[in-house]
C-alpha positions as CSV (number, residue, x, y, z in Angstrom):
1,X,0.0,0.0,0.0
2,X,1.1,3.7,-0.2
3,X,2.5,6.2,2.2
4,X,0.2,6.9,5.2
5,X,-1.2,10.5,5.6
6,X,-3.4,12.2,8.1
7,X,-6.5,14.3,7.7
8,X,-7.9,16.5,10.4
9,X,-11.7,16.1,10.3
10,X,-14.5,16.5,12.8
11,X,-12.1,17.2,15.7
12,X,-9.9,14.2,15.2
13,X,-7.1,12.9,13.0
14,X,-7.8,10.1,10.5
15,X,-5.0,8.0,9.0
16,X,-5.5,7.2,5.4
17,X,-3.7,6.1,2.2
18,X,-4.3,7.6,-1.2
19,X,-3.1,6.0,-4.5
20,X,-3.9,6.0,-8.2
21,X,-5.7,8.4,-10.5
22,X,-9.2,8.6,-11.9
23,X,-12.6,8.4,-10.2
24,X,-12.3,8.3,-6.4
25,X,-13.0,5.1,-4.6
26,X,-13.2,5.0,-0.8
27,X,-12.8,1.7,1.1
28,X,-14.4,1.2,4.5
29,X,-13.2,-1.7,6.7
30,X,-15.1,-3.8,9.2
31,X,-15.0,-4.1,12.9
32,X,-11.8,-5.7,14.3
33,X,-10.0,-4.7,11.1
34,X,-8.0,-1.8,9.8
35,X,-7.4,-0.2,6.4
36,X,-4.8,-2.9,5.8
37,X,-7.6,-5.5,5.4
38,X,-7.9,-4.1,1.8
39,X,-4.4,-5.3,0.9
40,X,-5.7,-7.4,-1.9
41,X,-7.9,-4.6,-3.3
42,X,-5.9,-1.4,-2.8
43,X,-3.2,-1.9,-5.5
44,X,-5.5,-3.7,-7.9
45,X,-8.2,-1.0,-7.9
46,X,-5.6,1.8,-8.0
47,X,-4.6,0.7,-11.5
48,X,-8.0,2.1,-12.6
49,X,-9.1,4.5,-9.9
50,X,-8.0,6.9,-7.2
51,X,-8.3,4.7,-4.1
52,X,-8.5,5.9,-0.5
53,X,-8.4,3.5,2.4
54,X,-8.6,4.8,6.0
55,X,-8.7,3.7,9.6
56,X,-12.0,4.5,11.2
57,X,-11.9,6.5,14.4
58,X,-11.0,4.3,17.3
59,X,-8.9,2.0,15.0
60,X,-5.3,1.6,13.8
61,X,-3.4,4.9,13.6
62,X,-6.5,7.2,13.6
63,X,-7.4,9.0,16.8
64,X,-9.4,7.1,19.4
65,X,-11.7,9.5,21.2
66,X,-13.2,7.7,24.2
67,X,-16.9,8.2,23.6
68,X,-19.7,6.0,22.1
69,X,-19.7,6.2,18.3
70,X,-22.8,6.1,16.1
71,X,-23.4,5.2,12.5
72,X,-24.0,8.9,11.8
73,X,-20.6,9.8,13.3
74,X,-18.9,7.2,11.2
75,X,-20.7,8.2,8.0
76,X,-19.9,11.9,8.8
77,X,-16.2,10.9,9.0
78,X,-16.4,9.6,5.5
79,X,-17.9,12.8,4.3
80,X,-15.3,14.8,6.3
81,X,-12.5,12.9,4.7
82,X,-14.0,13.6,1.3
83,X,-14.2,17.3,2.1
84,X,-10.6,17.3,3.3
85,X,-9.5,15.8,0.0
86,X,-11.8,18.0,-2.0
87,X,-13.7,15.1,-3.4
88,X,-17.2,16.0,-4.6
89,X,-18.4,12.5,-5.2
90,X,-17.0,9.0,-4.9
91,X,-17.7,5.3,-5.3
92,X,-18.0,3.8,-1.8
93,X,-17.0,0.3,-1.0
94,X,-17.8,-1.1,2.5
95,X,-17.6,-4.6,4.0
96,X,-19.2,-5.9,7.2
97,X,-19.4,-2.9,9.6
98,X,-18.0,-0.8,6.8
99,X,-20.9,-1.9,4.6
100,X,-23.3,-0.7,7.3
101,X,-21.5,2.7,7.4
102,X,-21.7,2.8,3.6
103,X,-25.5,2.3,3.7
104,X,-25.9,5.2,6.1
105,X,-23.6,7.3,3.9
106,X,-25.8,6.5,0.9
107,X,-28.9,7.6,2.7
108,X,-27.4,10.7,4.4
109,X,-25.2,12.0,1.5
110,X,-26.7,10.7,-1.8
111,X,-25.3,13.6,-3.8
112,X,-21.7,12.6,-2.7
113,X,-22.1,9.0,-3.8
114,X,-21.5,7.6,-7.3
115,X,-21.8,3.8,-7.1
116,X,-22.1,1.7,-4.0
117,X,-20.4,-1.7,-3.3
118,X,-21.4,-3.7,-0.3
119,X,-19.6,-6.9,0.8
120,X,-20.7,-9.3,3.4
121,X,-22.9,-6.9,5.4
122,X,-26.3,-6.5,7.1
123,X,-29.2,-4.1,6.7
124,X,-29.8,-4.2,10.5
125,X,-28.6,-5.5,13.8
126,X,-31.7,-7.3,15.1
127,X,-31.4,-6.4,18.8
128,X,-29.2,-5.4,21.8
129,X,-28.3,-9.0,22.3
130,X,-26.8,-9.3,18.9
131,X,-24.8,-6.1,19.2
132,X,-23.5,-7.3,22.6
133,X,-22.5,-10.6,21.1
134,X,-20.5,-8.9,18.4
135,X,-18.8,-6.6,20.9
136,X,-17.9,-9.4,23.3
137,X,-16.5,-11.5,20.5
138,X,-14.1,-8.8,19.3
139,X,-13.0,-8.0,22.9
140,X,-12.3,-11.7,23.5
141,X,-10.3,-11.7,20.3
142,X,-8.2,-8.8,21.5
143,X,-7.4,-10.6,24.7
144,X,-6.4,-13.8,22.9
145,X,-4.3,-11.8,20.4
146,X,-2.2,-10.3,23.2
147,X,-1.6,-13.8,24.7
148,X,-0.9,-15.8,21.6
149,X,-1.3,-14.1,18.1
150,X,-1.0,-17.3,16.1
151,X,-3.6,-19.2,18.2
152,X,-5.9,-16.1,18.1
153,X,-5.6,-15.9,14.3
154,X,-6.4,-19.6,13.7
155,X,-9.4,-19.5,16.1
156,X,-10.8,-16.4,14.4
157,X,-10.1,-17.9,11.0
158,X,-12.9,-20.5,11.6
159,X,-15.4,-17.7,11.3
160,X,-13.8,-15.9,8.5
161,X,-12.7,-18.4,5.9
162,X,-14.3,-21.4,4.2
163,X,-13.0,-24.7,5.6
164,X,-11.3,-25.8,2.4
165,X,-9.5,-22.5,2.0
166,X,-8.5,-22.6,5.7
167,X,-7.0,-26.0,5.1
168,X,-4.9,-24.6,2.3
169,X,-3.8,-21.7,4.6
170,X,-2.8,-24.2,7.4
171,X,-0.9,-26.4,5.0
172,X,1.5,-23.5,4.3
173,X,1.3,-20.3,6.3
174,X,4.1,-18.9,4.2
175,X,2.2,-19.4,0.9
176,X,1.8,-16.1,-1.0
177,X,-1.9,-16.1,-2.1
178,X,-2.3,-14.4,-5.4
179,X,1.2,-12.9,-5.0
180,X,-0.3,-10.5,-2.4
181,X,-0.6,-11.9,1.1
182,X,0.3,-14.9,3.3
183,X,-1.1,-16.1,6.7
184,X,2.2,-14.9,8.3
185,X,1.5,-11.4,6.8
186,X,-2.0,-11.4,8.3
187,X,-0.8,-12.5,11.7
188,X,2.0,-9.9,11.7
189,X,-0.5,-7.2,10.8
190,X,-2.9,-8.2,13.5
191,X,-0.5,-7.3,16.3
192,X,0.3,-3.8,14.9
193,X,-1.7,-0.9,16.5
194,X,-4.3,-3.3,18.1
195,X,-7.6,-2.0,19.4
196,X,-8.3,-1.9,23.1
197,X,-11.4,-3.3,24.7
198,X,-12.6,0.3,25.2
199,X,-12.0,1.1,21.5
200,X,-14.2,-1.9,20.6
201,X,-16.9,-0.9,23.0
202,X,-17.0,2.6,21.5
203,X,-17.1,1.3,18.0
204,X,-19.6,-1.5,18.7
205,X,-22.0,1.2,20.0
206,X,-22.6,2.1,16.4
207,X,-24.2,-1.3,15.8
208,X,-27.1,-0.2,18.1
209,X,-28.0,2.5,15.7
210,X,-28.0,0.3,12.6
211,X,-31.6,-0.6,11.5
212,X,-32.3,0.9,8.1
213,X,-34.0,-2.0,6.5
214,X,-37.1,0.1,6.0
215,X,-35.1,2.8,4.3
216,X,-33.0,0.8,1.8
217,X,-35.5,1.5,-1.0
218,X,-34.4,5.2,-0.8
219,X,-30.9,4.3,-2.1
220,X,-31.2,5.0,-5.8
221,X,-27.5,4.7,-6.7
222,X,-26.3,1.7,-8.7
223,X,-25.3,-0.9,-6.1
224,X,-23.2,-4.1,-6.3
225,X,-23.7,-6.7,-3.6
226,X,-21.1,-9.5,-3.0
227,X,-21.8,-12.3,-0.6
228,X,-20.5,-15.8,0.2
229,X,-22.4,-19.0,0.5
230,X,-20.7,-19.9,3.7
231,X,-20.4,-16.6,5.5
232,X,-21.0,-17.4,9.2
233,X,-21.1,-13.8,10.4
234,X,-23.3,-12.1,7.7
235,X,-25.3,-14.8,6.0
236,X,-26.2,-14.6,2.4
237,X,-29.8,-14.2,3.4
238,X,-28.9,-10.7,4.7
239,X,-27.5,-9.7,1.4
240,X,-30.5,-11.2,-0.5
241,X,-32.7,-9.0,1.7
242,X,-30.6,-5.9,0.8
243,X,-30.9,-6.8,-2.9
244,X,-34.6,-7.1,-2.6
245,X,-34.9,-3.6,-1.1
246,X,-32.3,-1.5,-3.1
247,X,-34.0,-1.0,-6.4
248,X,-30.9,-0.6,-8.7
249,X,-28.8,-3.4,-7.2
250,X,-27.0,-6.5,-8.5
251,X,-26.2,-9.5,-6.3
252,X,-23.3,-11.9,-6.7
253,X,-23.0,-14.9,-4.4
254,X,-19.6,-16.6,-4.5
255,X,-19.6,-20.3,-3.9
256,X,-17.6,-21.9,-1.1
257,X,-16.5,-18.6,0.5
258,X,-16.7,-17.1,4.0
259,X,-16.8,-13.7,5.5
260,X,-13.3,-12.8,4.3
261,X,-14.0,-13.5,0.6
262,X,-12.2,-10.2,-0.3
263,X,-9.0,-12.0,0.6
264,X,-9.7,-15.7,-0.2
265,X,-11.2,-14.9,-3.6
266,X,-9.5,-11.6,-4.3
267,X,-9.1,-11.9,-8.1
268,X,-12.8,-12.7,-8.5
269,X,-13.9,-9.9,-6.1
270,X,-11.6,-7.4,-7.7
271,X,-12.9,-8.3,-11.2
272,X,-16.5,-7.9,-10.1
273,X,-15.8,-4.5,-8.6
274,X,-13.7,-3.1,-11.4
275,X,-16.2,-4.2,-14.1
276,X,-19.1,-2.7,-12.1
277,X,-17.4,0.6,-11.5
278,X,-16.1,1.1,-15.0
279,X,-19.3,0.2,-16.8
């Protein structure tokens, strides 16, 4: 990825990377991840577009104000970054929590959105219990990461990757998938700038304000939805529901893939995104 830079927006500093030329594309990561989760997309997309990946507030090298975040705050940060970079409109790509933020951005700032790409995400968090479950899972992950990064990674990988791909990863942790990343790379990245339990608590609060299933029909922008058949965190049924409700949407369900299909099936995902944004 490119050289990290910082933008002062909404009273905080956001760390971002900016590479390529052409129509702007903004990448929004999920909970428990950082901008580096887009390692398999950043360079590939920047051949065709100007690509910006950033750490959300409370994550990575961005500031971590100790207060409960909301979806509005996180969507406003995307708009603030666009204003800082003098971007009048952009394609927005979000996965998991980032996909939820992208949905709110589409509703709150339609004039600043060109096309929308949502990967492995939900239109709503059903209740407080579900939000608490997600939060506690990420906090437990942080604790395990501090004690044993390798064990933590392999435990988490059960939820993130299809079992067949996970076997391939375990067979050779040094294997360079698609010439981009290895398991050893992912583990090394996990231990850099880790979130704290308080960071996760603040970020997870945004999940409580995510229930826009009844508003999705208001998103008029062209939308690409990418889901996996074996996603254990955001099942394909959620993406099918989003597809039903966003009028101008296309859904691609990739066989034998889990929540981290942007890594495990990077060439296919990148091809879908590039073709969608360019046509």
